[in-house]
N, C-alpha and C positions, 0 to 999 in steps of 0.2 A: 504495500500499500504506500502511495506517495506520502512524503513527511507532511505536505499541505492537508492532506486528509486525516492524517492522525492527529494533528493540531486541532482541525475543526472538530473531529470527534471528541477529543479531550475536552475542549471549550464546552460542547453540548452537553458533555457528561456532567462536567462541574457545574453547569447552570442547572440543569435537572435535580442536581443533588441539593443545591442553594434553595431552589424552589420547594423541593419536600421538606427540608428543614425550617423554612420562614412561614410559609402559607398557613394560617390557622393560630400563629404565635402571637402572643400579646406582647405589644411594643410601645416605647414612649419615644417621640421624636424630641430632638434638642429643643425645638420651639415650643414643647409643652403639649403638643397633640398626642393623643393615646388612642390605641384601638386595637384591633386584629388585622394582622397582614392578609390582605385579600388578593393579592397579584404580585407578581416578579417580574420584571422586564430587563432586558439586555439592551442598553442604549449606547450606541456606537460614540455618543460624544461625551456622556456621562458615566457610564459604567452599569453597574447593577441598582437599580430602581425599585421601589415597592409602592404599593398602593396600599392605604388603611382604610377599612370598612368605616362608613359614614364622614369621610373625609374628600373632598375633591383634590385630585392633584397626585403627583407622583414624587417621590422623594429619593435622594441618595441612599444608599445602604450604610454610609458613614454616619447619618443623621440619627441612627435608631439605638435604642438600648433597649434590652429585654427586659419586661418586668418581672419583678421577683416573683418566684412561686414559693407559697408557705407550705 
């Protein structure tokens, strides 16, 4: 398999892993918004972005913190 196909396959595999780990998790954004991750996107300009249920928009993954579980 050509190197480019291996790289693309690796990227897609990592994206799917991130998606399965994030969707449904409770998070808090650095601007105070909180909720459950509804979707994950790979943005060519900004990298991995998420949407939060009940809030319009998509945010960079770097702006979230996971809510503590008791």
